[in-house]
C-alpha positions in Angstrom: 0.0 0.0 0.0 2.8 2.4 0.9 4.6 1.6 -2.4 1.4 2.4 -4.4 1.0 5.6 -2.4 4.6 6.7 -3.3 4.0 5.8 -6.9 0.8 7.9 -6.9 2.7 10.9 -5.5 5.4 10.5 -8.1 2.9 10.3 -10.9 1.0 13.3 -9.6 4.2 15.3 -9.5 5.1 14.3 -13.0 1.6 15.3 -14.2 2.0 18.7 -12.6 5.5 19.3 -13.8 5.1 18.2 -17.4 5.0 21.0 -20.0 3.0 21.2 -23.1 3.2 17.9 -25.2 1.5 16.6 -28.3 -1.0 14.4 -26.4 -2.3 17.3 -24.3 -2.5 19.4 -27.5 -4.6 16.7 -29.1 -6.9 16.5 -26.1 -7.2 20.3 -26.2 -8.1 20.2 -29.9 -10.9 17.8 -29.1 -12.1 20.2 -26.3 -11.9 23.2 -28.7 -13.8 21.2 -31.4 -16.6 20.5 -28.8 -16.8 24.1 -27.8 -17.1 25.4 -31.4 -19.8 22.8 -32.2 -21.8 23.5 -29.0 -21.6 27.3 -29.4 -21.7 27.3 -33.2 -25.1 29.1 -33.1 -23.3 32.4 -32.2 -21.3 32.3 -35.5 -22.4 33.2 -39.0 -24.2 30.4 -40.8 -21.3 29.4 -43.0 -19.0 29.0 -40.0 -21.7 27.2 -38.1 -22.1 24.6 -40.9 -18.3 24.3 -41.1 -17.9 23.5 -37.4 -20.9 21.1 -37.3 -20.2 19.2 -40.6 -16.5 18.6 -39.6 -17.1 17.8 -35.9 -14.7 15.0 -34.8 -14.6 15.8 -31.1 -16.1 12.5 -29.8 -14.0 10.5 -32.2 -10.9 12.1 -30.7 -12.0 11.9 -27.1 -12.5 8.1 -27.4 -9.4 7.5 -29.5 -7.2 9.4 -27.1 -8.7 7.7 -24.1 -7.9 4.3 -25.6 -4.4 5.6 -26.4 -3.7 6.5 -22.8 -5.1 3.2 -21.6 -2.8 1.3 -24.0 0.2 3.4 -23.2 0.0 3.9 -19.5 -2.5 1.3 -18.1 -1.5 -1.8 -20.2 2.2 -2.0 -19.0 1.0 -1.8 -15.4 -1.7 -4.4 -16.0 0.8 -6.8 -17.6 3.1 -6.6 -14.5 0.5 -6.0 -11.8 -3.0 -6.9 -12.9 -4.6 -6.0 -9.6 -2.9 -2.6 -9.4 -3.7 -1.9 -13.0 -7.3 -2.9 -12.6 -7.5 -0.7 -9.5 -6.2 2.3 -11.2 -8.8 1.9 -14.1 -11.6 1.4 -11.5 -10.5 4.6 -9.7 -10.5 6.5 -13.0 -14.0 5.2 -13.7 -15.2 6.3 -10.3 -13.8 9.8 -11.0 -15.7 10.2 -14.2 -18.9 8.8 -12.7 -18.5 11.4 -9.9 -18.4 14.1 -12.5 -21.5 12.6 -14.1 -23.3 12.5 -10.8 -22.4 16.1 -10.0 -23.6 17.4 -13.4 -26.9 15.4 -13.2 -27.7 16.5 -9.7 -27.0 20.2 -10.4 -27.6 21.6 -13.9 -29.3 18.4 -15.2 -31.8 18.6 -12.4 -32.3 22.3 -12.7 -33.1 22.0 -16.4 -35.5 19.1 -15.7 -37.4 21.2 -13.1 -37.5 24.3 -15.4 -38.8 22.3 -18.3 -41.4 20.4 -16.3 -43.1 22.9 -14.1 -46.2 20.8 -13.4 -44.4 17.6 -12.5 -44.9 15.6 -9.3 -42.2 15.1 -6.7 -41.7 11.5 -7.6 -40.9 12.6 -11.2 -37.6 14.1 -9.8 -36.7 10.8 -8.2 -37.4 9.0 -11.5 -35.3 11.5 -13.4 -32.3 11.2 -11.1 -32.5 7.4 -10.9 -32.8 7.0 -14.7 -30.0 9.6 -15.3 -27.6 8.1 -12.8 -28.2 4.6 -14.2 -27.8 5.8 -17.8 -31.4 5.0 -18.7 -32.1 8.4 -20.2 -30.1 10.7 -22.4 -29.4 14.0 -20.7 -28.2 16.5 -23.4 -24.4 17.3 -23.3 -23.9 14.7 -20.5 -24.5 11.7 -22.8 -20.8 11.3 -23.6 -19.9 10.4 -20.0 -21.7 7.1 -19.8 -19.8 6.0 -23.0 -16.4 6.6 -21.2 -17.6 5.0 -17.9 -18.7 1.8 -19.7 -15.5 1.7 -21.8 -13.3 2.0 -18.7 -15.4 -0.7 -16.9 -14.7 -3.1 -19.8 -11.0 -2.1 -20.0 -9.7 -4.6 -17.4 -11.1 -7.5 -19.3 -9.8 -6.1 -22.6 -6.3 -5.5 -21.2 -6.3 -9.0 -19.6 -6.9 -10.6 -23.0 -4.3 -8.4 -24.7 -1.7 -9.0 -21.9 -2.2 -12.8 -22.3 -1.2 -12.6 -26.0 -4.7 -12.6 -27.5 -4.8 -9.1 -28.9 -6.0 -10.5 -32.2 -9.1 -11.7 -30.5 -9.9 -8.2 -29.2 -9.5 -6.9 -32.7 -11.7 -9.6 -34.2 -14.5 -9.2 -31.6 -14.3 -5.4 -31.9 -14.7 -5.6 -35.6 -17.6 -8.0 -35.4 -19.4 -5.8 -32.9 -18.8 -2.8 -35.1 -20.3 -4.4 -38.2 -23.3 -5.8 -36.2 -23.8 -2.3 -34.8 -23.7 -0.6 -38.2 -26.7 -2.8 -39.1 -28.5 -2.3 -35.8 -26.8 0.3 -33.6 -29.5 -0.1 -30.8 -29.3 -3.9 -30.7 -28.0 -3.8 -27.1 -29.6 -0.5 -26.2 -30.5 0.1 -22.6 -33.1 2.7 -21.7 -33.7 5.6 -24.0 -32.1 5.3 -27.5 -28.5 6.3 -27.0 -26.8 9.0 -29.1 -23.5 7.2 -29.1 -24.1 3.4 -29.2 -21.2 1.7 -27.5 -21.3 -1.2 -30.0 -20.0 1.0 -32.8 -18.1 3.7 -30.9 -15.9 1.2 -29.0 -13.9 0.7 -32.2 -12.1 4.1 -31.6 -11.2 3.0 -28.1 -9.8 -0.4 -29.2 -7.8 1.2 -32.0 -6.5 3.8 -29.5 -5.4 1.0 -27.1 -3.3 -0.6 -29.8 -1.8 2.7 -30.9 -0.9 3.5 -27.3 0.6 0.0 -26.9 2.9 0.9 -29.7 3.5 4.4 -28.4 2.7 5.8 -31.8 3.1 9.4 -30.9 6.8 8.7 -30.5 7.2 6.6 -33.6 9.5 7.5 -36.5 6.5 6.9 -38.8 4.8 10.0 -37.5 7.9 12.0 -36.8 9.8 11.8 -40.1 8.1 9.7 -42.8 7.1 11.9 -45.7 5.4 9.1 -47.5 3.2 8.3 -44.4 2.2 12.0 -44.1 1.3 12.1 -47.8 -0.8 8.9 -47.5 -2.6 10.5 -44.5 -3.4 13.6 -46.4 -4.6 11.6 -49.4 -6.9 9.4 -47.4 -8.2 12.4 -45.4 -9.0 14.3 -48.7 -10.8 11.3 -50.1 -12.8 10.8 -47.0 -13.5 14.6 -46.8 -15.1 14.2 -50.3 -17.0 11.2 -49.0 -18.2 13.3 -46.1 -19.7 15.9 -48.4 -20.7 13.5 -51.3 -24.4 13.8 -50.4 -24.4 17.5 -51.0 -23.0 17.5 -54.5 -24.1 14.0 -55.7 -22.4 12.6 -58.8 -20.7 9.3 -59.5 -18.8 9.1 -56.2 -22.0 9.5 -54.1 -23.8 6.9 -56.3 -20.9 4.5 -55.7 -21.0 5.1 -51.9 -24.8 4.8 -51.9 -24.8 1.6 -54.0 -22.7 -0.1 -51.4 -24.5 1.5 -48.5 -21.3 3.2 -47.2 -22.3 6.9 -47.7 -21.1 9.0 -44.7 -23.0 8.7 -41.5 -22.1 9.7 -37.9 -25.5 9.3 -36.3 -25.6 6.4 -36.4 -21.9 5.8 -37.0 -20.9 3.7 -40.0 -17.7 2.7 -41.7 -17.2 5.8 -43.7 -18.0 8.0 -40.7 -15.4 6.0 -38.6 -12.7 6.3 -41.3 -13.3 10.0 -41.6 -12.9 10.7 -37.9 -9.9 8.4 -37.6 -8.2 9.9 -40.7 -8.7 13.4 -39.2 -7.1 12.5 -35.9 -4.3 10.5 -37.5 -3.5 13.6 -39.6 -3.7 15.9 -36.6 -1.4 13.6 -34.7 1.1 13.4 -37.4 1.3 17.2 -37.9 1.5 17.8 -34.1 4.4 15.4 -33.7 6.2 16.3 -36.9 6.2 20.1 -36.2 6.1 20.1 -32.4 9.4 21.9 -32.0 8.1 24.7 -34.2 4.8 25.2 -32.4 5.3 24.1 -28.8 6.0 27.7 -27.6 3.1 29.3 -29.4 0.7 31.0 -26.9 -2.2 29.4 -28.7 -0.7 26.0 -28.5 0.0 26.5 -24.8 -3.6 27.5 -24.1 -5.0 24.6 -26.0 -2.5 22.2 -24.3 -3.5 23.4 -20.8 -7.1 22.7 -21.8 -6.0 19.2 -22.8 -4.0 18.7 -19.6 -7.2 19.5 -17.6 -9.6 17.9 -20.1 -12.0 16.5 -17.6 -12.3 19.7 -15.7 -12.6 21.7 -19.0 -15.4 19.3 -20.0 -17.1 19.8 -16.6 -17.0 23.6 -16.8 -18.2 23.6 -20.4 -21.2 21.3 -19.8 -22.1 23.2 -16.6 -22.1 26.6 -18.3 -23.7 25.3 -21.6 -26.6 23.9 -19.5 -27.0 27.2 -17.7 -27.3 28.8 -21.1 -30.0 26.3 -22.1 -31.9 27.0 -18.9 -31.7 30.8 -19.1 -31.4 31.5 -22.8 -34.6 33.7 -22.7 -32.6 36.4 -20.8 -31.2 39.0 -23.2 -27.4 38.8 -23.7 -27.2 36.0 -21.1 -25.8 33.6 -23.6 -23.0 35.9 -24.7 -22.1 36.6 -21.0 -21.8 32.9 -20.2 -19.8 32.2 -23.4 -17.5 35.1 -22.4 -17.1 33.5 -18.9 -16.3 30.2 -20.6 -13.6 31.8 -22.7 -12.1 33.6 -19.7 -11.9 30.3 -17.8 -10.1 28.5 -20.7 -7.7 31.3 -21.6 -6.9 32.6 -18.1 -8.3 30.6 -15.2 -7.1 27.2 -16.3 -3.6 28.6 -16.7 -3.8 30.0 -13.2 -5.0 26.7 -11.8 -2.1 25.0 -13.5 0.4 27.4 -11.8 -1.4 27.1 -8.5 -1.2 23.3 -8.6 2.5 23.4 -9.3 3.1 25.9 -6.4 0.8 24.2 -3.9 0.7 20.5 -4.8 0.2 19.4 -1.1 -2.7 21.8 -0.5 -5.9 19.9 0.3 -7.8 21.6 -2.5 -4.9 20.8 -4.9 -5.0 17.1 -3.9 -8.8 16.9 -4.4 -8.6 18.7 -7.8 -5.7 16.5 -9.0 -7.4 13.3 -7.8 -10.7 14.1 -9.4 -9.7 15.8 -12.7 -6.1 14.9 -13.7 
């Protein structure tokens, strides 16, 4: 127990002391994408469409989560299965704690505002169904996906650590293709926006990329041919993404084989588009890291990524407040301004405070819950 405590202290200090890095930048880009999509209604129509049509935030969140599990949790799991499983369980509890706090605050507030004539028992039903993932609370619906993926992670890592990684790939592929035909086949409660049966494929791919530590591979860092291939596939899939808008032979081909782009529900083309975007982002981040790492914008986005769970919590909390009180003139813009202030200034100050006062009780609580 004492050894584990010492390791946790060392890991916590490493987390605090690390500077900007490509992984944090990628997380931050996913947060930024989410912000632009959720607040797209304040932009001109053309920008609004651009942000919504090219949204790959959830793809990135799940892919990066899988990557961190494969890079950091799998080696621990191979050597100390119980310790590795415990760490994943603790991470799951943290995310569920965030889910509970959001449901019981802004989620409940919105439910009460939208249902003025409800009975007291309706509140209990709402809370019970929300905490058990039986209903889909807007903006919060992403958290159950991560909670379930982390709960399944010990079994997945156990199979991989015993040399049966191929089995994980086969099962993941089979589930994905079953899910593309009927995404709600294993649905529980209200129809889910992100059916686990298809979205899990990003998590599994991420685990194997993390296992190979792809962000430090020569392939991403220096292979011109690999970068050109990524650009080529991304452009082709970008055309596939917009094929329905301009029609033509390409769309007819996709439609004939039932592989035209779809994200809700997710299909093969939608998956490849999201994956190609994040592979290209990753390659560019790693390849040109020395040129961009000191950029103020990169530092701001990286700090968002370093504190991704807290950034998500703040965004959802404030976005829900906007939904509840949107009828108040200028209220939306005030809250968005607060959101921007938190991401540009407040997160940076939190980061500095955590490095100065790592043993402060509030620091320990914040680090345990969000980092």
